[in-house]
C-alpha positions in Angstrom: 15.5 58.9 -62.2 16.0 60.0 -58.5 13.6 57.2 -57.6 15.8 54.7 -59.3 18.9 56.1 -57.6 17.3 55.9 -54.1 16.0 52.4 -54.6 19.4 51.2 -55.9 21.0 52.6 -52.8 18.4 50.9 -50.6 19.1 47.7 -52.3 22.9 48.2 -51.8 22.3 48.8 -48.1 20.2 45.6 -48.0 22.9 43.5 -49.7 25.5 45.0 -47.4 23.2 44.0 -44.4 23.0 47.7 -43.3 19.3 47.9 -43.5 16.3 46.5 -41.8 12.6 46.4 -42.9 9.2 45.8 -41.3 7.5 47.7 -38.6 9.0 45.9 -35.6 12.6 45.8 -36.9 12.6 49.4 -37.9 11.0 50.5 -34.6 13.7 48.5 -32.8 16.5 50.0 -34.7 15.2 53.6 -34.1 14.8 53.0 -30.4 18.3 51.5 -30.1 19.8 54.3 -32.0 21.1 52.3 -34.9 18.9 53.8 -37.6 20.4 56.7 -39.6 17.5 57.2 -41.9 13.9 55.8 -42.1 11.9 55.4 -45.3 8.1 54.8 -45.2 6.1 54.1 -48.3 3.8 56.7 -49.5 1.0 54.1 -49.8 1.5 52.9 -46.1 -1.5 53.4 -43.8 -2.0 56.8 -42.1 -1.6 55.0 -38.7 1.8 53.7 -39.8 2.9 57.0 -41.2 1.9 58.8 -38.0 3.6 56.3 -35.8 6.9 56.5 -37.6 6.7 60.2 -37.9 6.2 60.7 -34.2 8.9 58.1 -33.3 11.6 59.6 -35.6 10.8 63.1 -34.4 11.3 61.9 -30.7 14.6 60.0 -31.6 15.7 62.6 -34.0 16.0 60.2 -36.9 15.4 61.7 -40.5 12.3 60.2 -42.1 11.1 60.3 -45.6 7.9 59.2 -47.2 8.9 57.7 -50.6 7.8 55.4 -53.3 5.5 52.5 -52.8 5.4 49.4 -50.6 6.0 47.1 -53.6 8.9 49.1 -55.0 10.6 49.3 -51.6 10.2 45.6 -51.2 11.4 44.8 -54.6 14.5 47.0 -54.1 15.4 44.9 -50.9 14.7 41.6 -52.7 11.6 41.0 -50.4 7.8 41.2 -50.5 6.1 44.5 -50.0 7.6 46.6 -47.3 5.9 49.7 -45.7 9.1 50.8 -43.9 12.9 50.5 -44.0 15.7 51.7 -41.8 19.2 52.4 -43.2 21.8 51.6 -40.6 24.9 52.9 -42.3 25.5 56.6 -42.1 27.2 56.9 -45.4 24.4 55.3 -47.3 21.9 57.2 -45.3 23.6 60.4 -46.3 23.7 59.4 -50.1 20.0 58.5 -49.9 19.1 61.8 -48.2 21.1 63.7 -50.7 19.0 62.1 -53.6 15.7 62.7 -51.7 16.4 66.4 -51.0 17.2 67.2 -54.7 
């Protein structure tokens, strides 16, 4: 149930053009200070997880390891996505609230 809610919120953020996905876009959003929350797929490579974990710790952006690449991509209406960044603070808080239940 929580997974459906989180993925719907990710889809909503995408339709509102308040999210980015893909390694380079997410990295750019974090470094520019636009990312409010980063989601990395649980089935992403260990290298990808480590890279985003270190970057988010440095830039103080909340990061969650959640769902699969296919489900995150499907929620965004795209192919498989290993990472996504939410740019809207309200949507980021709503997603974070669901993930910390």
